C-alpha positions in Angstrom: -48.6 -53.1 -0.2 -48.8 -49.9 0.1 -52.3 -48.4 -0.2 -52.4 -45.5 -2.0 -53.6 -43.4 -0.2 -50.4 -44.3 2.1 -48.3 -43.6 -1.8 -50.3 -40.3 -2.4 -48.7 -39.6 1.3 -45.1 -40.3 0.7 -44.8 -38.9 -2.7 -46.0 -35.0 -1.6 -43.8 -36.0 1.4 -40.8 -36.4 -1.5 -41.6 -33.5 -3.5 -41.6 -31.8 -0.3 -38.2 -33.0 0.8 -36.9 -32.6 -2.2 -38.3 -28.7 -2.6 -36.6 -28.4 0.8 -33.6 -29.4 -0.2 -33.3 -27.0 -3.1 -34.0 -24.0 -1.5 -31.7 -24.8 1.0 -28.9 -25.9 -0.9 -29.3 -22.4 -3.5 -28.7 -20.2 -0.6 -24.9 -21.6 -0.1 -24.4 -21.7 -3.6 -22.7 -18.7 -4.6 -21.8 -18.0 -7.7 -18.6 -18.6 -9.3 -16.5 -15.1 -9.6 -14.8 -14.1 -13.2 -12.4 -11.2 -13.5 -14.6 -8.2 -15.5 -12.3 -9.0 -17.7 -11.7 -12.4 -18.4 -15.8 -12.9 -19.3 -16.3 -13.8 -23.0 -18.9 -15.2 -24.6 -18.1 -19.0 -23.1 -20.2 -17.9 -19.7 -23.3 -16.8 -21.5 -26.2 -18.1 -20.4 -24.4 -18.5 -16.5 -24.8 -17.1 -13.7 -22.3 -15.3 -13.0 -20.6 -13.1 -10.4 -18.0 -9.7 -10.8 -17.1 -6.1 -10.3 -16.0 -3.0 -11.8 -16.2 0.9 -11.5 -19.5 2.5 -13.7 -18.4 4.9 -15.9 -21.9 5.1 -17.1 -25.7 5.3 -16.3 -29.2 5.0 -18.7 -32.4 4.9 -17.1 -34.6 4.9 -19.8 -38.0 5.6 -16.7 -41.0 4.2 -18.8 -39.8 1.0 -18.1 -37.7 1.4 -15.3 -34.8 0.1 -16.8 -31.5 0.9 -15.6 -28.2 0.7 -17.2 -24.9 0.6 -16.3 -22.1 0.3 -17.9 -18.9 -1.6 -15.3 -15.5 -0.7 -16.4 -12.2 -2.7 -15.3 -8.4 -2.4 -17.3 -11.1 -0.6 -19.7 -13.0 -3.7 -20.0 -16.6 -2.8 -20.2 -19.4 -4.3 -19.7 -22.7 -3.8 -19.8 -25.5 -4.7 -16.5 -28.8 -4.2 -17.0 -31.1 -4.0 -14.0 -35.1 -4.5 -14.3 -38.1 -2.6 -12.0 -35.3 -0.2 -10.9 -35.3 3.4 -9.2 -32.9 4.7 -11.6 -30.7 7.2 -8.6 -29.6 4.2 -6.5 -26.1 4.3 -8.1 -23.6 7.2 -9.5 -21.1 7.4 -12.0 -17.6 5.7 -10.7 -19.1 3.6 -7.9 -17.0 0.3 -7.3 -20.2 -2.2 -8.0 -20.4 -5.8 -6.6 -23.2 -8.1 -8.9 -24.1 -10.8 -9.8 -26.8 -12.2 -12.6 -26.9 -14.1 -16.0 -24.6 -13.8 -18.6 -26.7 -12.4 -22.1 -26.0 -10.8 -25.7 -28.5 -9.2 -27.1 -27.7 -7.2 -30.5 -23.9 -8.8 -30.8 -22.9 -7.1 -27.2 -22.8 -9.2 -23.7 -24.8 -8.5 -20.7 -25.5 -9.5 -17.4 -29.3 -9.2 -16.4 -28.0 -8.0 -12.3 -29.9 -10.6 -9.5 -27.8 -8.8 -6.8 -25.9 -5.2 -6.8 -23.9 -3.2 -3.7 -22.5 -0.7 -4.2 -18.3 -1.6 -2.5 
């Protein structure tokens, strides 16, 4: 039927095609947009996108971690940016962001994957 060599080649080809397909799907699939005021614990573990205005900035130099309080209609969401330069945003900036929603010490946090000024 098939030689061992042909099976190995077929397996490698299938792996390459599958990984390429997953990569391309990842490029074109955007995270679900959720209004900041609608974010709750039901979204924990999901990658979402939202937007709001920066109301507070805290930068920890030792770990290069930036914490932003992003606000919309009096709802506040903590956004964490690891390996940050620290001075890229200022209070009052509007931002569009996406990342994974998590909880830390009982509070909701968005671990940012992408963030840009709007």
